[in-house]
C-alpha positions as protocol buffer text, in pm:
chain_id: "A"
residue {
  index: 1
  type: UNK
  ca { x: 1931 y: -9666 z: 11326 }
}
residue {
  index: 2
  type: UNK
  ca { x: 1641 y: -9871 z: 11462 }
}
residue {
  index: 3
  type: UNK
  ca { x: 1467 y: -9852 z: 11124 }
}
residue {
  index: 4
  type: UNK
  ca { x: 1775 y: -9998 z: 10957 }
}
residue {
  index: 5
  type: UNK
  ca { x: 1799 y: -10284 z: 11207 }
}
residue {
  index: 6
  type: UNK
  ca { x: 1426 y: -10353 z: 11188 }
}
residue {
  index: 7
  type: UNK
  ca { x: 1419 y: -10351 z: 10807 }
}
residue {
  index: 8
  type: UNK
  ca { x: 1706 y: -10598 z: 10786 }
}
residue {
  index: 9
  type: UNK
  ca { x: 1556 y: -10833 z: 11041 }
}
residue {
  index: 10
  type: UNK
  ca { x: 1210 y: -10861 z: 10883 }
}
residue {
  index: 11
  type: UNK
  ca { x: 1273 y: -10825 z: 10509 }
}
residue {
  index: 12
  type: UNK
  ca { x: 1532 y: -11097 z: 10460 }
}
residue {
  index: 13
  type: UNK
  ca { x: 1465 y: -11436 z: 10307 }
}
residue {
  index: 14
  type: UNK
  ca { x: 1342 y: -11676 z: 10574 }
}
residue {
  index: 15
  type: UNK
  ca { x: 1557 y: -11978 z: 10654 }
}
residue {
  index: 16
  type: UNK
  ca { x: 1286 y: -12219 z: 10542 }
}
residue {
  index: 17
  type: UNK
  ca { x: 1267 y: -12041 z: 10204 }
}
residue {
  index: 18
  type: UNK
  ca { x: 1644 y: -12068 z: 10165 }
}
residue {
  index: 19
  type: UNK
  ca { x: 1631 y: -12442 z: 10236 }
}
residue {
  index: 20
  type: UNK
  ca { x: 1344 y: -12484 z: 9988 }
}
residue {
  index: 21
  type: UNK
  ca { x: 1542 y: -12299 z: 9721 }
}
residue {
  index: 22
  type: UNK
  ca { x: 1844 y: -12526 z: 9773 }
}
residue {
  index: 23
  type: UNK
  ca { x: 1622 y: -12834 z: 9740 }
}
residue {
  index: 24
  type: UNK
  ca { x: 1455 y: -12691 z: 9430 }
}
residue {
  index: 25
  type: UNK
  ca { x: 1794 y: -12641 z: 9266 }
}
residue {
  index: 26
  type: UNK
  ca { x: 1957 y: -12965 z: 9380 }
}
residue {
  index: 27
  type: UNK
  ca { x: 1660 y: -13198 z: 9401 }
}
residue {
  index: 28
  type: UNK
  ca { x: 1499 y: -13410 z: 9133 }
}
residue {
  index: 29
  type: UNK
  ca { x: 1394 y: -13220 z: 8822 }
}
residue {
  index: 30
  type: UNK
  ca { x: 1182 y: -13497 z: 8667 }
}
residue {
  index: 31
  type: UNK
  ca { x: 855 y: -13309 z: 8724 }
}
residue {
  index: 32
  type: UNK
  ca { x: 959 y: -13020 z: 8497 }
}
residue {
  index: 33
  type: UNK
  ca { x: 878 y: -13164 z: 8150 }
}
residue {
  index: 34
  type: UNK
  ca { x: 528 y: -13273 z: 8257 }
}
residue {
  index: 35
  type: UNK
  ca { x: 449 y: -12941 z: 8424 }
}
residue {
  index: 36
  type: UNK
  ca { x: 598 y: -12751 z: 8133 }
}
residue {
  index: 37
  type: UNK
  ca { x: 347 y: -12918 z: 7900 }
}
residue {
  index: 38
  type: UNK
  ca { x: 57 y: -12851 z: 8140 }
}
residue {
  index: 39
  type: UNK
  ca { x: 140 y: -12480 z: 8164 }
}
residue {
  index: 40
  type: UNK
  ca { x: 196 y: -12451 z: 7788 }
}
residue {
  index: 41
  type: UNK
  ca { x: -149 y: -12602 z: 7729 }
}
residue {
  index: 42
  type: UNK
  ca { x: -305 y: -12363 z: 7982 }
}
residue {
  index: 43
  type: UNK
  ca { x: -129 y: -12067 z: 7825 }
}
residue {
  index: 44
  type: UNK
  ca { x: -242 y: -12165 z: 7477 }
}
residue {
  index: 45
  type: UNK
  ca { x: -600 y: -12220 z: 7596 }
}
residue {
  index: 46
  type: UNK
  ca { x: -619 y: -11877 z: 7761 }
}
residue {
  index: 47
  type: UNK
  ca { x: -462 y: -11697 z: 7462 }
}
residue {
  index: 48
  type: UNK
  ca { x: -699 y: -11869 z: 7220 }
}
residue {
  index: 49
  type: UNK
  ca { x: -1012 y: -11803 z: 7427 }
}
residue {
  index: 50
  type: UNK
  ca { x: -924 y: -11439 z: 7497 }
}
residue {
  index: 51
  type: UNK
  ca { x: -861 y: -11374 z: 7129 }
}
residue {
  index: 52
  type: UNK
  ca { x: -1221 y: -11486 z: 7069 }
}
residue {
  index: 53
  type: UNK
  ca { x: -1350 y: -11203 z: 7292 }
}
residue {
  index: 54
  type: UNK
  ca { x: -1482 y: -10891 z: 7120 }
}
residue {
  index: 55
  type: UNK
  ca { x: -1245 y: -10602 z: 7180 }
}
residue {
  index: 56
  type: UNK
  ca { x: -960 y: -10805 z: 7333 }
}
residue {
  index: 57
  type: UNK
  ca { x: -633 y: -10911 z: 7176 }
}
residue {
  index: 58
  type: UNK
  ca { x: -381 y: -11137 z: 7345 }
}
residue {
  index: 59
  type: UNK
  ca { x: -30 y: -11222 z: 7237 }
}
residue {
  index: 60
  type: UNK
  ca { x: 135 y: -11546 z: 7341 }
}
residue {
  index: 61
  type: UNK
  ca { x: 398 y: -11491 z: 7611 }
}
residue {
  index: 62
  type: UNK
  ca { x: 726 y: -11675 z: 7570 }
}
residue {
  index: 63
  type: UNK
  ca { x: 784 y: -11737 z: 7938 }
}
residue {
  index: 64
  type: UNK
  ca { x: 554 y: -11645 z: 8223 }
}
residue {
  index: 65
  type: UNK
  ca { x: 260 y: -11766 z: 8429 }
}
residue {
  index: 66
  type: UNK
  ca { x: 34 y: -11490 z: 8305 }
}
residue {
  index: 67
  type: UNK
  ca { x: -84 y: -11316 z: 7990 }
}
residue {
  index: 68
  type: UNK
  ca { x: -133 y: -10945 z: 7923 }
}
residue {
  index: 69
  type: UNK
  ca { x: -434 y: -10903 z: 7692 }
}
residue {
  index: 70
  type: UNK
  ca { x: -510 y: -10562 z: 7550 }
}
residue {
  index: 71
  type: UNK
  ca { x: -856 y: -10426 z: 7625 }
}
residue {
  index: 72
  type: UNK
  ca { x: -812 y: -10120 z: 7401 }
}
residue {
  index: 73
  type: UNK
  ca { x: -1103 y: -10243 z: 7190 }
}
residue {
  index: 74
  type: UNK
  ca { x: -1351 y: -10213 z: 7479 }
}
residue {
  index: 75
  type: UNK
  ca { x: -1245 y: -9868 z: 7602 }
}
residue {
  index: 76
  type: UNK
  ca { x: -1541 y: -9636 z: 7545 }
}
residue {
  index: 77
  type: UNK
  ca { x: -1795 y: -9918 z: 7542 }
}
residue {
  index: 78
  type: UNK
  ca { x: -2083 y: -9941 z: 7789 }
}
residue {
  index: 79
  type: UNK
  ca { x: -2169 y: -10221 z: 8028 }
}
residue {
  index: 80
  type: UNK
  ca { x: -2522 y: -10360 z: 8037 }
}
residue {
  index: 81
  type: UNK
  ca { x: -2603 y: -10124 z: 8326 }
}
residue {
  index: 82
  type: UNK
  ca { x: -2475 y: -9818 z: 8134 }
}
residue {
  index: 83
  type: UNK
  ca { x: -2128 y: -9770 z: 8285 }
}
residue {
  index: 84
  type: UNK
  ca { x: -1872 y: -9646 z: 8034 }
}
residue {
  index: 85
  type: UNK
  ca { x: -1536 y: -9825 z: 8039 }
}
residue {
  index: 86
  type: UNK
  ca { x: -1277 y: -9547 z: 8038 }
}
residue {
  index: 87
  type: UNK
  ca { x: -966 y: -9744 z: 8135 }
}
residue {
  index: 88
  type: UNK
  ca { x: -824 y: -10090 z: 8193 }
}
residue {
  index: 89
  type: UNK
  ca { x: -883 y: -10030 z: 8565 }
}
residue {
  index: 90
  type: UNK
  ca { x: -1254 y: -9979 z: 8502 }
}
residue {
  index: 91
  type: UNK
  ca { x: -1258 y: -10284 z: 8274 }
}
residue {
  index: 92
  type: UNK
  ca { x: -1113 y: -10492 z: 8559 }
}
residue {
  index: 93
  type: UNK
  ca { x: -1361 y: -10349 z: 8810 }
}
residue {
  index: 94
  type: UNK
  ca { x: -1668 y: -10397 z: 8590 }
}
residue {
  index: 95
  type: UNK
  ca { x: -1555 y: -10748 z: 8493 }
}
residue {
  index: 96
  type: UNK
  ca { x: -1529 y: -10839 z: 8861 }
}
residue {
  index: 97
  type: UNK
  ca { x: -1868 y: -10685 z: 8939 }
}
residue {
  index: 98
  type: UNK
  ca { x: -2040 y: -10832 z: 8635 }
}
residue {
  index: 99
  type: UNK
  ca { x: -1891 y: -11178 z: 8604 }
}
residue {
  index: 100
  type: UNK
  ca { x: -1690 y: -11241 z: 8921 }
}
residue {
  index: 101
  type: UNK
  ca { x: -1360 y: -11265 z: 8735 }
}
residue {
  index: 102
  type: UNK
  ca { x: -1061 y: -11101 z: 8904 }
}
residue {
  index: 103
  type: UNK
  ca { x: -786 y: -10965 z: 8681 }
}
residue {
  index: 104
  type: UNK
  ca { x: -518 y: -10707 z: 8751 }
}
residue {
  index: 105
  type: UNK
  ca { x: -537 y: -10382 z: 8558 }
}
residue {
  index: 106
  type: UNK
  ca { x: -233 y: -10309 z: 8347 }
}
residue {
  index: 107
  type: UNK
  ca { x: -202 y: -9959 z: 8489 }
}
residue {
  index: 108
  type: UNK
  ca { x: -69 y: -10123 z: 8809 }
}
residue {
  index: 109
  type: UNK
  ca { x: 235 y: -10225 z: 8600 }
}
residue {
  index: 110
  type: UNK
  ca { x: 247 y: -9917 z: 8377 }
}
residue {
  index: 111
  type: UNK
  ca { x: 87 y: -10117 z: 8093 }
}
residue {
  index: 112
  type: UNK
  ca { x: -240 y: -9949 z: 8002 }
}
residue {
  index: 113
  type: UNK
  ca { x: -469 y: -10049 z: 7832 }
}
residue {
  index: 114
  type: UNK
  ca { x: -381 y: -10407 z: 7921 }
}
residue {
  index: 115
  type: UNK
  ca { x: -478 y: -10637 z: 8206 }
}
residue {
  index: 116
  type: UNK
  ca { x: -308 y: -10940 z: 8354 }
}
residue {
  index: 117
  type: UNK
  ca { x: -443 y: -11291 z: 8401 }
}
residue {
  index: 118
  type: UNK
  ca { x: -246 y: -11565 z: 8573 }
}
residue {
  index: 119
  type: UNK
  ca { x: -278 y: -11914 z: 8427 }
}
residue {
  index: 120
  type: UNK
  ca { x: -121 y: -12077 z: 8733 }
}
residue {
  index: 121
  type: UNK
  ca { x: -452 y: -12240 z: 8825 }
}
residue {
  index: 122
  type: UNK
  ca { x: -662 y: -12530 z: 8703 }
}
residue {
  index: 123
  type: UNK
  ca { x: -760 y: -12565 z: 8340 }
}
residue {
  index: 124
  type: UNK
  ca { x: -1124 y: -12581 z: 8448 }
}
residue {
  index: 125
  type: UNK
  ca { x: -1101 y: -12249 z: 8636 }
}
residue {
  index: 126
  type: UNK
  ca { x: -932 y: -12087 z: 8336 }
}
residue {
  index: 127
  type: UNK
  ca { x: -1196 y: -12220 z: 8096 }
}
residue {
  index: 128
  type: UNK
  ca { x: -1472 y: -12085 z: 8318 }
}
residue {
  index: 129
  type: UNK
  ca { x: -1305 y: -11745 z: 8363 }
}
residue {
  index: 130
  type: UNK
  ca { x: -1247 y: -11704 z: 7991 }
}
residue {
  index: 131
  type: UNK
  ca { x: -1609 y: -11797 z: 7916 }
}
residue {
  index: 132
  type: UNK
  ca { x: -1724 y: -11530 z: 8164 }
}
residue {
  index: 133
  type: UNK
  ca { x: -1485 y: -11273 z: 8015 }
}
residue {
  index: 134
  type: UNK
  ca { x: -1626 y: -11350 z: 7670 }
}
residue {
  index: 135
  type: UNK
  ca { x: -1983 y: -11316 z: 7800 }
}
residue {
  index: 136
  type: UNK
  ca { x: -1890 y: -10980 z: 7956 }
}
residue {
  index: 137
  type: UNK
  ca { x: -1727 y: -10853 z: 7635 }
}
residue {
  index: 138
  type: UNK
  ca { x: -2023 y: -10974 z: 7427 }
}
residue {
  index: 139
  type: UNK
  ca { x: -2260 y: -10774 z: 7650 }
}
residue {
  index: 140
  type: UNK
  ca { x: -2082 y: -10443 z: 7590 }
}
residue {
  index: 141
  type: UNK
  ca { x: -2232 y: -10189 z: 7355 }
}
């Protein structure tokens, strides 16, 4: 009984979040077209740059703040320090270790051999991350 009461008192939507949702729905919507173009440009940049990486393929999502590139083409390859990439999880780990780029392995979503990258950040950060991902992929043998 206490578990039920506790779960309902701490897992509900906070009042401030409810008020923010009402404002988001009823407030001005004039920022949407501008932001829509910004996110479309970021998405297109990331998809283009990732498709230039050896062993990666990336389809264009129709509606999201992230992409799911396939890293099937790098499975079985070796990093510059001799580690074999056996999964998308290892790809994500070695990418973080080698280039400081954090991605989420697809296996966390049941989507192996893919990984997820959010493009809900600055264009400059995305450009830099994609350049480092390309450098990492280019270094694989």
